[in-house]
C-alpha positions in Angstrom: 192.4 19.9 -14.0 195.8 20.6 -12.9 196.6 17.9 -10.1 199.4 18.2 -8.3 200.7 15.3 -5.9 203.8 14.8 -3.5 205.6 11.9 -5.1 207.7 10.4 -1.9 210.2 9.1 -5.1 211.2 12.3 -6.2 210.5 14.4 -2.8 208.6 17.0 -4.5 204.9 18.0 -5.9 204.6 17.0 -9.4 202.1 17.3 -12.0 199.9 14.2 -12.0 200.0 12.9 -15.9 198.6 9.5 -15.7 200.0 6.7 -17.9 196.5 5.9 -19.8 193.6 8.6 -18.9 191.3 6.2 -20.4 192.3 4.1 -17.4 194.1 5.8 -14.3 195.2 3.2 -12.1 196.2 3.3 -8.6 197.2 0.7 -5.6 196.6 1.3 -1.7 198.3 -1.5 0.3 195.3 -2.8 2.4 195.0 -4.6 5.8 196.5 -7.7 7.5 193.0 -9.4 8.5 193.7 -10.6 11.8 192.1 -8.0 14.0 189.7 -5.0 14.1 191.3 -2.1 12.2 192.5 0.8 14.6 192.0 4.4 14.2 195.5 4.7 12.5 194.3 2.2 9.8 191.8 4.2 8.8 194.0 7.3 7.6 195.1 5.9 4.6 192.0 4.5 3.4 190.3 8.2 3.8 193.1 9.8 1.8 192.8 7.6 -1.1 189.4 8.0 -0.6 189.5 11.5 -1.2 192.0 10.9 -4.0 189.8 8.6 -5.9 186.5 10.8 -5.7 189.2 13.6 -7.1 190.3 11.4 -10.0 186.7 10.0 -10.8 185.9 13.9 -11.1 188.9 14.8 -13.4 188.6 11.5 -15.3 184.9 11.0 -15.8 184.8 8.0 -13.4 187.7 6.0 -15.4 189.8 5.0 -12.5 190.7 1.6 -11.1 191.5 1.4 -7.6 193.0 -1.6 -6.1 193.3 -2.4 -2.2 194.0 -5.7 -1.1 193.6 -8.0 1.9 196.5 -9.9 3.5 194.7 -13.5 4.3 198.0 -15.1 4.4 200.2 -13.9 7.4 201.6 -15.3 10.5 199.2 -12.8 12.8 196.6 -14.7 11.4 198.0 -18.1 11.9 198.7 -16.7 15.7 195.3 -15.6 16.1 193.8 -18.9 14.9 196.2 -21.0 16.7 194.9 -19.1 20.2 191.4 -19.9 19.1 192.1 -23.7 18.7 194.1 -24.0 22.1 190.9 -22.3 23.6 188.6 -25.4 22.4 187.7 -23.9 19.2 186.6 -26.9 16.8 188.0 -27.2 12.9 191.3 -27.5 11.8 194.2 -24.6 12.2 193.4 -23.8 8.3 189.7 -23.9 8.9 189.8 -21.4 11.8 192.3 -19.0 9.6 189.8 -18.8 7.0 187.0 -18.5 9.6 189.1 -15.6 11.2 190.3 -13.9 7.6 186.2 -14.1 6.8 185.2 -12.4 10.2 187.8 -9.4 9.9 187.1 -9.0 6.5 183.5 -8.2 7.1 184.5 -6.2 10.0 186.6 -4.1 8.1 184.0 -3.5 5.4 181.3 -2.3 8.1 184.0 0.1 9.6 185.2 1.5 6.5 181.6 2.0 5.3 180.7 3.6 8.4 183.5 6.4 7.7 182.0 6.9 4.3 185.0 5.3 2.3 184.0 4.3 -1.1 184.4 0.5 -1.9 187.3 0.1 -4.6 187.2 -1.5 -7.6 189.0 -4.5 -6.6 190.0 -6.1 -3.4 191.8 -9.2 -4.3 193.0 -11.6 -1.6 196.4 -12.5 -1.1 195.2 -16.2 -1.3 194.1 -15.7 -4.5 197.3 -15.0 -6.5 199.5 -17.7 -5.1 200.1 -18.9 -8.6 201.1 -15.7 -9.9 203.7 -15.0 -7.0 205.1 -18.4 -7.6 205.7 -17.3 -11.2 207.2 -14.2 -10.2 209.5 -15.5 -7.8 210.7 -18.2 -10.4 211.5 -15.6 -12.4 213.8 -13.8 -10.0 215.6 -16.6 -9.6 216.2 -17.7 -12.8 217.6 -14.1 -13.3 219.5 -14.6 -10.2 217.9 -11.6 -8.3 216.5 -14.5 -6.1 217.8 -18.1 -4.3 216.6 -20.7 -2.7 217.7 -22.1 0.6 216.5 -24.7 3.3 212.8 -24.4 2.0 213.3 -20.7 1.8 213.2 -18.5 -1.0 214.8 -15.1 -0.5 215.5 -11.9 -2.5 219.3 -10.6 -3.1 218.8 -7.0 -2.0 222.4 -6.0 -2.9 221.8 -7.2 -6.7 218.9 -4.2 -7.2 221.4 -1.0 -7.2 218.7 1.5 -6.7 217.3 -0.1 -3.2 217.0 2.4 -0.9 216.3 5.3 -3.2 212.6 5.7 -1.9 213.2 6.1 2.0 216.7 7.9 1.1 218.9 5.1 3.2 221.8 3.1 1.7 221.9 -0.7 2.4 224.3 -0.3 5.2 222.2 2.6 7.0 219.3 0.2 6.8 221.5 -2.9 8.3 222.8 -0.5 11.0 219.5 1.4 12.1 216.7 -1.3 11.3 215.6 -4.7 12.7 216.8 -7.0 10.2 216.5 -11.0 10.9 219.6 -12.9 10.9 219.0 -16.5 9.8 221.4 -19.3 8.5 219.5 -19.7 5.3 220.3 -15.9 4.4 223.4 -14.7 2.3 223.0 -11.3 3.4 221.3 -10.0 6.8 219.1 -7.9 4.1 217.9 -10.0 2.3 214.1 -10.6 2.5 211.9 -13.5 2.1 209.9 -14.3 -1.0 208.8 -17.6 0.1 209.0 -20.0 3.3 207.9 -23.4 4.3 204.5 -24.5 6.3 204.5 -27.3 8.4 201.0 -29.7 7.8 198.9 -27.6 10.2 199.6 -24.2 8.8 198.3 -22.6 5.6 200.5 -24.0 2.7 200.9 -24.2 -1.2 202.5 -26.5 -3.2 205.8 -25.0 -5.1 208.9 -25.6 -6.7 210.3 -25.3 -2.9 208.3 -27.1 -1.7 204.8 -26.6 0.5 205.0 -23.1 1.8 203.5 -19.8 1.7 204.4 -16.2 0.4 206.4 -13.4 2.0 204.4 -10.2 2.8 206.4 -8.2 0.2 205.7 -10.5 -3.0 201.9 -10.7 -2.4 201.5 -6.6 -3.4 203.8 -6.6 -6.6 201.6 -9.8 -7.6 198.5 -8.4 -7.0 199.4 -5.2 -8.5 201.0 -6.5 -11.7 198.0 -8.9 -12.1 195.2 -6.2 -11.9 196.9 -2.8 -12.8 199.8 -4.1 -15.0 203.7 -4.0 -15.3 203.3 -0.1 -14.8 200.8 1.9 -13.3 200.4 5.1 -11.7 200.0 5.6 -8.1 200.9 3.3 -5.3 200.4 4.4 -1.4 200.2 3.9 2.5 201.4 5.0 5.5 205.0 6.2 5.8 205.7 3.4 7.9 205.6 1.0 5.0 208.1 2.8 2.8 210.7 0.5 4.6 210.9 -2.4 4.5 207.6 -2.8 2.3 207.6 -0.6 -0.4 211.4 -0.9 -0.9 211.1 -4.4 -1.3 208.0 -4.0 -3.4 209.9 -1.9 -5.6 213.3 -3.7 -5.6 211.5 -7.3 -6.8 209.3 -5.7 -9.2 211.7 -3.7 -11.0 214.0 -6.9 -11.1 210.8 -8.6 -12.4 211.0 -6.4 -15.6 208.0 -4.3 -14.1 208.1 -0.4 -14.4 205.6 -0.5 -11.2 204.1 2.4 -9.8 205.2 6.3 -10.9 203.8 8.2 -8.2 204.2 7.2 -4.4 202.1 9.1 -1.8 202.4 8.3 1.8 200.6 9.6 4.6 202.0 10.7 7.8 200.9 8.5 11.2 198.3 9.4 13.8 198.7 10.6 17.4 196.2 10.5 20.5 196.1 13.7 22.5 199.8 14.4 21.3 201.1 11.1 21.8 201.8 7.9 19.9 198.9 5.8 19.9 199.8 2.3 21.8 198.3 -0.1 23.8 201.1 0.5 26.8 199.8 4.1 26.7 196.3 3.1 27.3 195.4 5.4 24.2 195.0 2.6 21.8 191.6 2.4 20.3 189.7 0.6 17.0 187.5 2.6 14.8 184.9 0.3 16.0 185.3 1.3 20.0 184.4 5.0 18.7 181.5 4.0 16.8 180.0 1.9 19.5 180.7 4.7 21.7 178.3 6.8 19.7 180.8 8.8 17.9 179.1 9.1 14.3 181.5 7.8 11.4 181.2 11.3 9.4 182.5 12.6 12.5 185.3 10.4 12.4 186.0 11.1 8.9 186.0 15.1 9.6 188.5 15.0 12.1 190.7 12.6 10.3 190.6 14.6 7.1 191.0 18.0 8.9 194.8 17.6 8.8 196.8 17.5 5.7 197.7 14.1 4.8 201.4 14.9 5.3 201.1 15.8 8.5 200.9 13.9 12.1 197.0 13.8 12.8 196.4 14.1 16.3 193.0 12.6 17.7 191.9 14.8 20.2 188.5 14.8 22.1 188.1 18.5 21.5 188.4 17.6 18.1 185.8 15.2 18.1 183.3 17.6 20.2 184.0 20.5 17.6 183.7 18.5 14.3 180.1 16.7 15.9 178.8 20.6 16.6 180.2 21.9 13.3 178.8 18.6 11.2 175.3 19.1 13.3 175.2 22.7 12.0 175.7 22.3 8.6 173.3 19.5 8.5 170.6 21.7 9.9 171.4 24.2 7.5 171.5 21.8 4.2 168.6 19.6 5.2 166.4 19.1 2.2 168.7 21.1 0.0 169.9 19.9 -3.6 173.3 19.3 -4.6 174.8 22.8 -6.8 177.8 22.3 -8.7 180.9 21.4 -7.1 182.7 24.7 -6.3 185.7 25.5 -8.2 188.0 26.7 -5.3 187.6 23.6 -3.9 188.1 21.3 -6.6 191.4 23.7 -6.8 192.0 23.1 -3.2 192.2 19.2 -3.9 193.9 19.2 -7.3 196.7 20.8 -5.3 198.1 17.5 -3.2 194.5 17.0 -1.5 194.5 20.2 0.5 191.4 18.9 2.3 192.0 20.9 5.3 191.5 24.1 2.7 188.3 22.7 1.3 186.8 22.3 5.3 187.8 26.1 5.5 185.9 27.1 2.2 183.2 25.0 3.9 183.2 27.2 7.0 183.3 30.3 5.0 180.1 28.7 2.9 178.5 28.3 6.1 179.0 31.7 7.8 177.6 33.4 4.3 174.4 30.9 4.2 175.3 29.0 1.1 173.9 25.9 1.9 173.8 24.4 -1.6 177.1 25.4 -2.0 178.1 23.9 1.2 176.3 20.9 0.5 177.8 20.3 -2.7 181.7 21.3 -1.6 181.1 18.8 1.4 180.2 15.8 -1.3 183.7 16.3 -3.0 184.9 14.9 0.2 182.4 12.7 1.2 180.9 14.8 4.1 177.1 16.0 4.1 175.8 13.3 1.8 172.2 11.7 2.5 174.1 8.4 3.0 176.0 9.6 5.8 173.7 11.7 7.7 171.4 9.2 9.8 173.1 10.0 12.8 172.1 13.8 12.6 168.8 13.7 11.1 166.3 16.2 12.9 164.5 14.6 16.3 160.8 14.2 16.3 160.8 16.4 18.9 158.4 19.0 17.7 159.9 22.4 19.0 157.8 24.8 17.3 155.9 25.6 20.7 158.8 26.7 22.1 160.0 28.8 18.9 156.5 30.4 19.5 156.7 31.1 23.2 160.3 32.5 23.1 159.3 34.8 20.1 156.4 35.7 22.1 158.4 36.5 25.0 160.9 38.4 23.4 158.1 40.4 21.8 156.8 41.3 25.1 160.2 42.5 26.3 160.9 44.2 23.6 158.0 46.8 24.8 158.3 46.0 28.7 162.4 46.5 28.5 162.6 43.4 30.7 164.3 40.5 29.1 164.1 38.1 32.4 161.7 35.7 30.9 163.5 35.6 27.5 166.8 34.9 29.1 165.1 32.2 31.5 163.7 30.4 28.7 166.5 30.8 26.6 168.7 29.2 29.0 166.2 26.4 29.9 166.3 25.4 25.8 170.0 25.7 25.9 170.3 23.5 28.8 168.5 20.9 27.0 170.8 20.8 24.3 169.1 23.1 21.8 170.8 26.0 20.0 168.8 29.0 20.0 169.2 31.5 16.9 167.5 34.6 17.6 167.5 37.3 14.2 165.2 39.9 13.1 163.4 37.2 10.9 162.6 35.2 14.0 163.3 32.2 16.4 165.2 29.2 15.5 165.6 26.2 17.6 168.4 23.7 16.3 168.8 20.3 18.4 172.5 20.0 19.2 174.7 17.1 20.2 173.4 16.8 23.6 169.8 17.3 23.1 167.7 15.9 26.0 163.9 16.4 25.4 163.0 15.4 28.7 164.3 18.6 29.8 161.8 20.4 28.0 158.7 18.7 30.0 159.7 21.1 33.1 158.9 24.1 30.7 155.4 25.6 31.0 154.9 26.0 27.0 
C-alpha cells in the first residue's frame, strides 16, 4: 500500500517509508492528567487511531504505538492542593497520586467510548525519571544545557535548527510568544529541563537537588526508551508545534538521537463556528456529551467527517445528522458479516488519512444497498463495529403489526384511490419516531433517534 502523509517538517505530502517495516513506530503526545478530556483532546486520539488501524493493515499488525500520560505537572499539583485545602485527607503527594489514577481511569473510559484502540504502550512520565535525568546529564556534559539555582535549562541558541518545524526564527518567537523571563535563565528562550521541588510537592533526587522534570524532556525520554533513537512518526495537535515539539526536537537531536522522521499535526476544534472556551460558555468534555446521551460512535463520526488538517466544527446539526445516518446504516447492516475491505476506501485512507472520502464512499454504498461492503468499509475507520453498536440496537418493541396494518391500508387504498387512512397511519408512525420505508417489496419500519413507543398506544392496531 502506497501511504502518503503530510509531514509538517517538510511541508508536503511524502510517501511513507518506515525505518523498519517489521516494526513501524509512532508516538502521540498524550494528556496531562489533571481533569476530564475535553472534546478537542479527542481529535488527535481519533486521528492517530485511524492511522494505527491503517498501518496495522498495511504492515500485518507490526506497529508499535506509544501515547504517554503526563502525570507530573504543576496543574496536577494545583488540583491536588485545592483538594487538600478543601479538607481532603493525605499528603499532597498522596492526593496527586489519587488524582492521577482517577483521571487516567476517566480518560480510558472516555476514549474507549469513542472506539479508540488502546496503544501498545501508555507510559507515565513518573516511570521514566531516571531516563530523563540521564538525558539531561548528557546535555549538560555536551554544553547544550546548564544548571542554575536548582534549575537545569536548555540553551536554545546552541541548536542551530531551532524553529525549523514551526517555520519561525528564535527572534521571531521571542517577539511573538510568551516566554518566561527568569533570573536563572541565560536567555529568555531557554526552557526548563529540571526544576526544584519543595518538601510538599512530588520530587525525585537528582544531581541538581530534589526536583521534577520539565514537560518537554518527558516525551523525549519516553519516546527514546520505548521507540529507540529514531522512529517513524510523531504527532499531536498543531498547538503543540511550538514550544513543545520544537523543544522535543532540539533536546533529542542534541542528545544524539535522530528522533521522529514524520510529524503529523491536526487542526483545532471549534464549536458552532467559534473557538471552544470556558469564557464563551461552549466548553465541554467528552463525558459531558456521553452523559447527555450522545453515543460515542456519533461523536467519532462527526469528528472524523472533517479532514484532520482542517479546523473541525462541532455543531448540533452535525450531531443530529450523524446519529440519523448511523441509525440507518446500523439497521441496514444488522446481522451482516464483514466483507473484505474496499480497495477504494483503503486508497482514500492511504492518501493522508482522507477519512471524509471514506465516509462519502459509505454513503454511496448505503444508497446502492451494499450492506456487506458498507460494514467492511466502516470497520476500517472504527465505525459500524459490533462493539460500538449497543446504542443503536433494535428496540424490543415489535413493529410487525404496524407494518402489516400499513401494508393492508395501502393495498386497500390502491383499490379505492383514497389514501387518507394510509397517510394518517404513516403520520402517526413518523410522529412516534419511526422511519417509514414503503416500496414494491413491502413496508419496513425502522425506529429513529427519537423513537417513542408510548405514542403507538393510541393507534388501533
